[in-house]
C-alpha positions as CSV (number, residue, x, y, z in Angstrom):
1,X,22.1,4.9,28.7
2,X,21.9,7.3,25.7
3,X,22.0,5.9,22.2
4,X,25.2,6.7,20.3
5,X,24.8,8.8,17.1
6,X,28.0,9.2,15.0
7,X,28.4,12.4,13.2
8,X,30.7,14.0,10.7
9,X,30.4,17.6,9.5
10,X,29.8,18.7,5.9
11,X,32.6,21.2,6.2
12,X,35.9,20.4,4.4
13,X,38.6,22.9,5.1
14,X,41.7,21.0,3.8
15,X,42.3,20.7,0.0
16,X,42.9,17.0,0.1
17,X,40.6,14.3,-1.0
18,X,41.2,12.4,2.2
19,X,39.4,15.2,4.0
20,X,36.4,15.2,1.7
21,X,33.0,14.2,2.9
22,X,32.8,10.9,0.9
23,X,36.1,9.9,2.6
24,X,34.9,11.0,6.0
25,X,31.7,8.9,5.4
26,X,33.9,5.9,4.8
27,X,35.5,6.5,8.2
28,X,32.2,7.2,9.9
29,X,30.9,3.8,8.7
30,X,34.0,2.2,10.3
31,X,33.5,4.2,13.5
32,X,29.9,3.2,13.7
33,X,30.9,-0.4,13.4
34,X,28.9,-1.3,10.2
35,X,30.5,-4.8,10.2
36,X,28.8,-5.6,13.5
37,X,25.4,-5.5,11.7
38,X,26.3,-7.7,8.8
39,X,27.4,-11.3,8.6
40,X,29.2,-12.9,5.6
41,X,26.9,-13.7,2.6
42,X,23.9,-12.0,4.1
43,X,21.6,-10.2,1.7
44,X,21.6,-6.5,2.7
45,X,18.9,-4.0,1.6
46,X,20.2,-0.5,1.1
47,X,16.9,1.4,1.5
48,X,16.8,4.8,-0.2
49,X,14.3,7.1,-1.8
50,X,14.6,7.2,-5.6
51,X,13.1,10.7,-5.7
52,X,10.9,12.0,-8.5
53,X,11.2,13.4,-12.0
54,X,12.2,17.0,-11.2
55,X,13.3,16.3,-7.6
56,X,17.1,15.9,-7.6
57,X,18.1,16.7,-4.0
58,X,18.2,13.1,-3.0
59,X,21.1,11.2,-1.4
60,X,23.9,11.5,-3.9
61,X,24.8,8.2,-5.7
62,X,28.4,8.5,-4.5
63,X,27.3,7.9,-0.9
64,X,25.1,5.0,-2.0
65,X,28.2,3.5,-3.7
66,X,30.3,4.1,-0.6
67,X,27.7,2.2,1.4
68,X,27.6,-0.7,-1.0
69,X,31.4,-1.0,-1.0
70,X,31.4,-1.0,2.8
71,X,28.8,-3.7,2.9
72,X,30.8,-5.8,0.4
73,X,33.9,-5.3,2.5
74,X,31.9,-6.7,5.5
75,X,31.1,-9.8,3.5
76,X,27.5,-8.8,2.7
77,X,25.6,-9.0,-0.6
78,X,23.9,-5.6,-1.0
79,X,21.0,-4.5,-3.2
80,X,19.7,-0.9,-3.5
81,X,15.9,-0.6,-3.2
82,X,12.8,1.5,-2.7
83,X,9.1,0.6,-2.8
84,X,6.6,1.4,-5.5
85,X,5.2,5.0,-5.6
86,X,4.3,5.2,-9.3
87,X,4.3,2.5,-12.0
88,X,7.4,0.4,-11.1
89,X,9.0,0.4,-14.6
90,X,8.5,4.2,-14.7
91,X,10.0,4.5,-11.2
92,X,13.1,2.6,-12.2
93,X,13.5,5.0,-15.0
94,X,13.2,7.9,-12.5
95,X,15.8,6.2,-10.3
96,X,18.2,6.0,-13.3
97,X,17.6,9.7,-14.2
98,X,18.5,10.5,-10.6
99,X,21.7,8.5,-10.8
100,X,20.7,5.2,-9.2
101,X,21.8,2.3,-11.4
102,X,23.8,-0.9,-11.0
103,X,26.7,0.8,-12.6
104,X,26.7,3.9,-10.4
105,X,25.7,2.1,-7.1
106,X,27.8,-1.1,-7.6
107,X,24.8,-3.3,-6.7
108,X,21.4,-4.3,-8.3
109,X,18.8,-1.6,-8.1
110,X,15.3,-3.1,-7.6
111,X,11.7,-2.3,-6.6
112,X,11.2,-4.0,-3.2
113,X,7.6,-4.9,-3.7
114,X,7.8,-6.1,-7.3
115,X,6.8,-5.0,-10.7
116,X,3.2,-4.3,-9.7
117,X,3.7,-3.1,-6.1
118,X,1.9,-6.1,-4.6
119,X,4.9,-8.4,-3.8
120,X,4.6,-8.1,0.0
121,X,4.1,-10.0,3.2
122,X,1.4,-9.1,5.7
123,X,2.9,-8.4,9.2
124,X,0.9,-7.9,12.4
125,X,1.8,-4.9,14.6
126,X,1.6,-5.9,18.3
127,X,0.1,-3.1,20.5
128,X,-0.9,-1.0,17.6
129,X,-3.8,1.4,18.1
130,X,-4.8,1.8,14.4
131,X,-2.7,-0.3,12.0
132,X,-3.0,-3.9,13.3
133,X,-1.4,-5.3,10.2
134,X,0.3,-4.0,7.1
135,X,2.1,-5.3,4.1
136,X,5.9,-5.1,4.2
137,X,7.7,-5.1,0.8
138,X,9.0,-8.7,0.3
139,X,12.6,-7.8,-0.6
140,X,12.8,-5.9,2.7
141,X,10.9,-8.6,4.6
142,X,13.3,-11.3,3.5
143,X,16.5,-9.3,3.7
144,X,19.0,-10.4,6.4
145,X,20.1,-6.8,7.3
146,X,19.4,-3.3,6.1
147,X,21.2,0.0,5.9
148,X,18.6,2.9,5.7
149,X,19.9,5.9,3.8
150,X,17.6,8.9,4.4
151,X,17.7,12.4,3.0
152,X,16.7,14.6,5.9
153,X,14.2,17.3,4.6
154,X,10.8,18.8,5.1
155,X,7.4,17.1,4.7
156,X,3.9,18.5,4.1
157,X,2.2,16.5,6.8
158,X,4.8,15.3,9.3
159,X,6.9,18.5,9.1
160,X,10.1,16.5,8.4
161,X,11.1,13.3,6.7
162,X,14.0,11.2,7.9
163,X,14.7,7.7,8.9
164,X,11.3,7.1,10.6
165,X,9.4,8.1,7.6
166,X,11.8,6.2,5.3
167,X,10.9,3.0,7.3
168,X,7.2,3.4,8.0
169,X,6.1,4.9,4.7
170,X,8.9,3.6,2.5
171,X,9.2,0.1,3.8
172,X,5.7,-1.0,3.0
173,X,3.9,-1.8,-0.3
174,X,1.5,0.9,-1.2
175,X,-1.1,-1.4,-2.7
176,X,-3.4,-4.1,-1.2
177,X,-2.4,-7.6,-0.1
178,X,-4.1,-7.8,3.3
179,X,-7.2,-6.1,1.9
180,X,-6.3,-2.5,2.3
181,X,-4.7,0.4,0.4
182,X,-1.6,0.6,2.6
183,X,-0.4,4.1,1.7
184,X,-4.0,5.4,1.8
185,X,-4.4,4.0,5.3
186,X,-1.2,5.6,6.5
187,X,-2.4,9.0,5.4
188,X,-6.1,8.6,5.8
189,X,-6.5,9.3,9.5
190,X,-4.6,12.5,9.1
191,X,-6.8,13.9,6.3
192,X,-9.7,13.1,4.0
193,X,-9.6,12.9,0.2
194,X,-9.6,16.4,-1.2
195,X,-13.0,18.1,-1.7
196,X,-13.3,20.1,-4.9
197,X,-14.5,23.7,-4.7
198,X,-15.7,24.4,-8.2
199,X,-16.1,28.2,-7.7
200,X,-12.4,28.6,-7.0
201,X,-11.0,26.2,-9.6
202,X,-9.2,27.6,-12.7
203,X,-8.8,24.1,-14.3
204,X,-5.1,24.7,-14.6
205,X,-4.5,20.9,-14.4
206,X,-1.6,21.0,-11.9
207,X,-3.4,18.7,-9.5
208,X,-4.0,16.1,-12.2
209,X,-0.4,16.1,-13.2
210,X,1.0,15.8,-9.7
211,X,-1.2,13.0,-8.5
212,X,0.9,9.8,-8.1
213,X,-2.1,7.5,-8.4
214,X,-3.9,9.2,-11.2
215,X,-6.9,9.7,-8.9
216,X,-7.8,13.1,-10.3
217,X,-9.6,13.5,-13.6
218,X,-10.4,16.9,-15.2
219,X,-12.8,17.3,-18.1
220,X,-12.5,20.6,-19.9
221,X,-13.7,23.5,-17.9
222,X,-16.6,21.7,-16.4
223,X,-15.7,19.0,-13.9
224,X,-13.0,17.6,-11.6
225,X,-13.4,14.2,-10.1
226,X,-11.4,12.5,-7.3
227,X,-11.4,8.7,-7.2
228,X,-11.4,8.2,-3.4
229,X,-10.7,4.5,-3.7
230,X,-7.3,5.2,-5.4
231,X,-6.4,8.4,-3.5
232,X,-3.4,8.1,-1.1
233,X,-4.5,11.3,0.6
234,X,-0.9,12.5,0.3
235,X,-1.9,16.1,0.1
236,X,0.3,17.2,-2.8
237,X,-2.7,18.2,-5.0
238,X,-4.0,20.6,-2.3
239,X,-0.5,21.8,-1.7
240,X,0.2,22.9,-5.2
241,X,-3.2,24.2,-6.1
242,X,-2.7,28.0,-6.8
243,X,-6.4,28.7,-6.3
244,X,-6.9,26.6,-3.1
245,X,-9.7,24.8,-4.9
246,X,-9.0,21.5,-3.2
247,X,-10.0,21.6,0.5
248,X,-8.0,19.0,2.5
249,X,-7.6,19.6,6.2
250,X,-4.4,18.0,7.4
251,X,-3.4,17.0,11.0
252,X,-0.2,15.4,12.1
253,X,-0.7,13.4,15.3
254,X,-2.4,10.3,13.9
255,X,-0.2,10.3,10.8
256,X,2.8,10.1,13.2
257,X,1.1,7.2,15.0
258,X,0.5,5.4,11.7
259,X,4.1,5.9,10.6
260,X,5.4,4.6,14.0
261,X,3.1,1.5,13.7
262,X,4.3,0.8,10.2
263,X,7.9,1.3,11.2
264,X,7.4,-1.1,14.0
265,X,6.1,-3.7,11.5
266,X,9.1,-3.3,9.2
267,X,11.6,-3.5,12.1
268,X,9.9,-6.6,13.5
269,X,10.9,-8.5,10.3
270,X,14.6,-8.2,11.3
271,X,16.6,-9.8,14.1
272,X,17.9,-7.3,16.7
273,X,20.9,-5.2,15.7
274,X,20.5,-5.9,11.9
275,X,19.4,-2.4,10.9
276,X,21.6,0.8,10.9
277,X,20.3,4.2,9.9
278,X,22.2,6.9,8.0
279,X,20.8,10.5,7.8
280,X,22.2,12.9,5.3
281,X,21.5,16.5,6.5
282,X,22.3,18.0,3.2
283,X,20.3,20.1,0.8
284,X,17.5,20.3,3.3
285,X,14.6,21.3,1.1
286,X,11.2,22.2,2.5
287,X,9.4,19.3,0.7
288,X,9.6,15.6,0.5
289,X,11.6,13.9,-2.3
290,X,8.3,12.6,-3.7
291,X,7.4,16.0,-5.0
292,X,8.1,16.9,-8.6
293,X,10.4,19.8,-7.7
294,X,13.2,20.6,-5.3
295,X,13.2,24.1,-3.8
296,X,16.4,25.7,-2.5
297,X,17.8,24.5,0.8
298,X,16.4,26.0,4.1
299,X,19.7,25.7,6.0
300,X,23.3,25.0,5.1
301,X,24.5,21.4,4.8
302,X,25.2,20.0,8.2
303,X,26.7,16.6,7.6
304,X,26.0,12.9,8.1
305,X,24.6,11.0,11.1
306,X,24.7,7.3,11.8
307,X,23.0,5.2,14.5
308,X,21.3,1.9,15.1
309,X,18.6,3.9,17.0
310,X,15.8,5.0,14.7
311,X,14.5,7.7,17.0
312,X,17.9,9.0,18.1
313,X,19.2,9.6,14.6
314,X,16.1,11.6,13.7
315,X,16.1,13.5,17.0
316,X,19.8,14.4,16.5
317,X,19.1,15.4,12.9
318,X,16.2,17.6,13.8
319,X,18.2,19.3,16.6
320,X,21.0,20.0,14.2
321,X,18.6,21.6,11.7
322,X,16.9,23.6,14.5
323,X,20.3,25.0,15.5
324,X,21.2,26.1,12.0
325,X,20.6,29.6,10.7
326,X,18.0,29.8,7.9
327,X,19.4,30.6,4.5
328,X,18.4,33.6,2.4
329,X,16.7,33.1,-1.0
330,X,14.8,30.1,0.4
331,X,11.3,29.5,1.7
332,X,12.7,30.4,5.2
333,X,13.2,33.9,3.9
334,X,9.7,33.9,2.5
335,X,8.4,33.4,6.0
336,X,10.8,36.0,7.4
337,X,12.9,33.5,9.3
338,X,16.4,34.9,10.0
339,X,17.5,33.3,13.3
340,X,18.0,29.6,14.2
341,X,14.9,27.9,15.4
342,X,12.4,25.2,14.3
343,X,12.6,26.1,10.6
344,X,10.9,22.9,9.3
345,X,8.0,23.4,11.8
346,X,7.5,27.0,10.7
347,X,7.7,26.6,6.9
348,X,5.4,23.5,6.9
349,X,3.2,24.6,9.8
350,X,3.6,21.3,11.6
351,X,4.9,20.2,15.0
352,X,8.0,18.2,14.1
353,X,8.3,16.8,17.6
354,X,5.1,14.7,17.2
355,X,6.7,12.0,15.0
356,X,9.6,11.7,17.4
357,X,7.4,11.5,20.5
358,X,5.0,8.9,19.0
359,X,7.9,6.7,17.7
360,X,9.5,6.8,21.1
361,X,6.2,5.7,22.7
362,X,6.0,2.7,20.4
363,X,9.5,1.6,21.6
364,X,11.3,2.3,18.3
365,X,14.1,4.0,20.1
366,X,15.1,6.8,22.4
367,X,15.4,10.6,22.0
368,X,18.2,10.5,24.5
369,X,21.4,10.4,22.5
370,X,25.1,10.9,22.7
371,X,26.7,12.6,19.7
372,X,30.1,11.2,18.8
373,X,31.8,13.4,16.3
374,X,34.4,12.1,13.8
375,X,37.4,14.3,13.0
376,X,39.1,14.3,9.6
377,X,42.3,12.9,11.1
378,X,40.4,9.6,11.5
379,X,39.8,9.8,15.3
380,X,36.6,10.0,17.3
381,X,36.3,13.6,18.5
382,X,34.3,15.2,21.2
383,X,31.2,13.5,22.6
384,X,28.1,15.3,23.7
385,X,25.0,13.9,25.5
386,X,21.6,15.2,24.6
387,X,18.5,14.5,26.7
């Protein structure tokens, strides 16, 4: 039986607030049966990505507030959270700059793995090929239920970032508890730390500024050093280097396996049917929200998707983006893309299907889905099955 994916379009053709996308999102949460996943007084994690200083195309705070209000209406006790990416206090400041505060969201905004990014619980991953155990952020580990809000966009290594990446990369502590650098391990088999090519380097300093772990140190016009013990191997330094002085071959398949294994670890900490996934296919930029900028969207806003199937909601989101016509004045135009197709694959030069395929192999969900569309009048509209 195909998994149900509930959808509402970003289009609003009636000049009435009851037809607006935030209102339609309210109704979509009801249609998807949010109350089924939450019991009274349960602590519910609202997992988002806080973004970065300079990256502003994240899930808009109004939708976070709508989610929080719906959880409260169901009797739950919500908190809004993300895991450490930079210094936790600095990251909370970034969250506030991007509009995520207790006042705007209607619930506490916290770092899931604590002030130092080490508040986590080691979880074993049954059947894993590479990541036998990993540290799940404690606030997520101990939560009773979770609503995962994901901004669907591109990604330098996976080709796209959605619910699967939000779980596997965003649900674990980046630092060591079980004896490993967790984020480094997740990236490490897909690439090696960057190798500096002095002859090409202009010492512009961009790589040093963009590094989230301060792994890169530049001294004058003479040397550049990479601390391989700190490096997360995220690839952003190589991506932004104008002289291509940081060599970092990147592959996608084993990264996809690692993200699937980490996602399985996070999911295993919840009872069945206690997680629901919401993908916002809006402002689909070519890069991840962790980058220090946000380029113009590749395709027009498509809408919002909800499912309790992690794989189905990402598959449906990817299909929707693939069917959309690329926008002018975007990176799609830079690559000469004018017709609908696999725009995220083409601009990031990655096979976006790999993450879906590997996650499905690990039993995280099904790519076979039924799209149930919500109409503005408040009724379930047409239903389409996708295999």
